[in-house]
N, C-alpha and C positions, 0 to 999 in steps of 0.2 A: 343875663338871663331874666326873663320876665315870668313871674308866676301868673297862672291863668285862673286860679280857683275863685278869686273875687268876681272876675268877669263871668265865669261859669255859673256861679250862683245867681247872678242877675239875669242871665239868659234863661236859666231854668224857670225862674219865676215868670218871665215873660211868655215862655213857650209851653208852660205847664198844661194849658188847656187846648193846645193846638192838636188837631187830629193828625194821626200818622197813617199814611196810606199804605195798605198791605202790599200793594203792587210795587212799592219801591224796595221791598225787602229782597236782598240778593244773598245767596249762599256762597257763590264763587267770589274769588278776589276781584275787586274793582279798583280802578284808578281814582284817587281822591285829589290829584293835582300834581304839578311838577314844581320842583325847586331847583335853583341853578346858581347858587352863590359860591359854594365850595364843592364844585363838581355838579353835574346835572343828573337828576334822578326823577323817575316817575314813581310816586308813592302809591303802592298797591296794598290793599288789606282785605281781609275777609270780614263781612258784616255778620255779627252774631245773629243767630236765628231769631226771627221776630222783631228785629231792629231795622231801622233805616237811618241813613246818614243825611245830615243837613250841613252844607258848607257854610262857614262863617266868614273866613278869610282865605284867599288863595293868591299868593304873590311869590316872586322868585325867592324870597328869603323866609317866608312863613306860610304855613298851612294850619288852619284851625277848623275843626269840624265837630259837630255834635251828633251823638247817636242816641236815639230814643226808641223805646219799644211800643208796639201797638197795645201792649198790656200796661195800663197806667200804674200798676203796682210795682212794675219792674224799675230798677235803678236807671239813672241817666248817666251818660258818659261823655267826656269831651277829650279830644285829642289835639295837642298842639305840637307842631314841629317847627322850630325856629333856629336860624343860624346865629351863633354867637362868636364874634371875631376873637374874643379872648381864648376860646377853646378850639380855634380853627385847626390846630395840629393834633387834636385829641381824636384818636380812632374810636375808642369805646370808653365807657365809664370805668371799665376794668383797669384802664391805664393810669388812672389818677392815684396819687399817693394819699396817705392819711391826712396830710395838711390840706390838700386840695379838696378832699371829701368833707373835711370839717367846715371849709368855707361854704360848700353847698348846703350843708346841714344848717348853717347859721341863717341862710336865706329863709328857712322855715321857722326856726325857733325865734328869730327876731320879730316875725309877724305874729306867731302864735306860740308862746312859751310852753303851752300844755301839749303840743303836738308830740306824738310818739313816733320815733324814727327807727327804722330797721332796714335790713338789706335782704334782697332776694335775687333771683336771676330768671331769665327767660329759658325756654326750652333749649336754646343754643348756647347757654352759658353767659349771656350778656348781663352784666350786673345791673340791678335795679335799686335805687334809693326809694324806700316806701315810707310815706308820711301818712299817719293815721290820726285823725282828729276825732276825739270821743267826748261826748258830754252826756251826763245823766245816764250812763250805761248804753247810750245809743251812738253808733258810729255816724258822725256827721259827714265825713268824706274820707276817701283814701286816694292819695296822690302818688302815682308811680313816675319816677324820673330816671332817664338814662341819657346817654350821649352816643351819637354815631356820626363820625366824620365831621365833627364841629357843630352838628345840629343837636339841639336839645329836644328830646322826645319826652313829652309829658302827657300822661293819661290819667284823668281824674274821674272818679266814680263817686256818686252821691245817691242816697236812697230817694225813692219817689217822694215828691213833695205833696202828692195827692193822697198819701197814706201815712198818717201820723205814726202808726205802729211799725212802719216798714223798717227793716234792718238789712244790713249787708251780710250776706252769708259767705261761707268759704267758697261755695260754688261761684258766687259773683266775683270774688277776688281771683279765682282760677280763670274765669272767663277773660279778665283783664290781662293776665299773664299770657294766656293763649293768644289773645289779640296781638300783644306786642311781639310774641314769638313769630307770628305769621306776617307781621308788618314787613314788607319788602321795599328796599331802596333799589329800584331797577335802574341801572345806568342807561342814560340816553345821550345821544350826541348833543354837545353843548355849542350853541352858536350865539348870535346876537338877538335871537328871538323874533327876527323880522321875517323868517321863512318857516312855514309849516313843513316839516320834513317827514312826518309820520306816514307810512304807507306809500311813499313816493320814490321815483327814480330820477336822478339828475345826471347830466354830463358833469364831469368833475376833473379836478387836477389834485393829485396827492402831493403835498409839499413837504411832508416830514412825518417821522414816527418818534414818539417819546416812550422809551422802554419803561421808565419809572412809573408812568401812569397808564401804560399800555393803550395809548391813544394815537390815532392817525390824525394829522391836520389835513383836512380836505376842503378845498375850495369848490363850492357848488356853483354851477354855471347855468345859463339859459341862452337859447338862441335869440338873436336880436330880430325884432319885427318892426315894420313901419306901417302905420294905418294907411288904408287904401287912398283916402282923400288926400293925405299928405304926400304920398308917393306920386299920385297923378297930377298934383298941383305944382310939382318941382319945376323950376326954371333956372336958366343960367344966371349965376350970381347969388343964388340962394345959399344958405348954410345948411348942410345936412348933418344932423347929430345922430351918430350911430354908436350906441353904447357909451363908452367913455371918450370917444373921439368926435371932433367936429371938422368937416371938410367943406370948402367952398366948391360949389358946383360950377365947372367950366366946360363940361361936355355932357350931353344927354342924347340917348337914342332908345326908341321903343322897338323891341324885337318882335318877331312874328308870333311868338307864343304869349305876348302880352307883358313880358318882363321889361324892366327899365334898366338900361345900362348907364351908370353914372361914372363919369371921368374915366371911361375905358377900362375900369377894373372892378367896380362894385356893381353887382347885379341885384335888383329888387325883383323877386319872383312872386307872382300872385299865388296865394294859398287857398283861395276858395272860401275863406271865412272873413273876408273884409280886411285882410292884412297882406303885406308883402314880406316874405322872408328875405333876409339880407345875406348875400354870399360874396366872398372876396376870393378871386382866383379859384372858383369852384368850391371853396370851403365855406361852410355855414359860419357866419360871424357870431361869436359867443361873447357874453358879458358875465362878469362875476355877480353872484347873488349874495353869498355870505361864505365865511369860513367856519367850519365846525370842527370841534375836537371830539372825534368819535372813538369811544372805547371799542376795542376789538374783542368781541365775545368768541368763545371756543366754537360756537355754532355757526359762525359766519362762513360763507362760501366765496371762494375767489376763482373766477374762471378767466383763463388767458387764451385768447384765440390766436396768439402770436408766439412763435418760437423766441424765447428771450435772448438768444445769442444771435441768430441770423435775422430776426425781425420779419421772417417770412410767415405767411398765413398758414395756420394749422388746419388740417381737414376737420378736426374735431377739437373743440376747446379743451385745454387741460384744466382739471379741477384741483385746486389747492385747498388744504386745510388752513386754518388760521396760522398755525405754527409754520407750515411750509411757506405760506405767503410772506410772513415776517422774515423768514430766512432769505427769501428772494430780495426783500427790501435791503437787508444787510449786504447781500451780494452786490446789489446795485451800487452801494457806496464804495465797494472795493474795486470792481472791475467794469462798471458802467453798464451792466446788464441788470434786468429786473423788471419792475412794473412801471417805470417812469415813461409816461406818454400822455398826450392830450386827447386820446381817444378812449377815455374811460367813462363808464357809468357806475354810479353807486346807488344801491337800493336800501331803503330803511323799512323796517317792519312797522306794524301798527302802533308800536310803543316808541317809535323814533330810534330804535336800536339798529346799528349797522347789521345788515343781513347778507348783502352780496356786493362784490366788486367785480366788474367785468371789463376786460380790455378786448377791443375788436380791431381787426386789421383795417388799415386805411393806406392807400398808396403813397401818401405824402409824409408818412412818419419818418 
């Protein structure tokens, strides 16, 4: 665990004279970044009225941001969320025993023996370790610390450095607790970070379900295309790379519609945008993009256009709830029916959360 108070004090001194734009102030919850070391989450928080957020660090294992008011007499706040491998199996600070809590307390007292330590909780009952540093009857800072899913959440509040008489009030402390109460770890699909999934729909293959974490393993795919110049320049003896395969060209034929037939089985069809779509035996050739472990929210919708037993096309897609869909996944393991198919699309919402899975009928399934 890394204490941020020293870094915070230095930043406040550097930014004390910086103007805060009123149009940056947001009253609704906003995303302050994504973390993805011990599960993937979109961090969302409400910005206190009159405040704006300044990101300092945003990485898969740590987010640091500063909150300053347009009123220079108001206190300044800093939030740090950082993963700690030592606490990777700790769900909340509430789960630590007295010995473990004492170790956390020592990280404060070793640095500042005069610090006053106490405990509180958020509006949802999450325990908070509160460190208060006071000198000459003036509170120099208050540091709130908690743990969620192995991530240390630290929120530091200091009086304005532009007002020598500024003090922290009970309302200021309540504002911090309210902030931490409203701080949301919104689960998002976890992949390798190479593909932006938010708000997008992908062809996909579902490869498994983990009940313990309530996650589907989903391989996202894309259709394979060839650039127009490369397609039209092909000649016998060339090597044609399509997705993950490479084939030597031994036969070429240009069809009436402008498509190019390669080796009597692969068809390159012009798309009108300077590319040729690749088809094999009338099927669009697909390539894997990435595999994500997507948490299944209760709000997700699952639409099946196929009868799961006969595999015949339905006149109207059947809509499943999340629980019903997962039951179908379990049935698939037992008797071979369910949602297993390569004609599936998955849609993620604007936060990267799984929103919809749909299976459509195709004659070759």
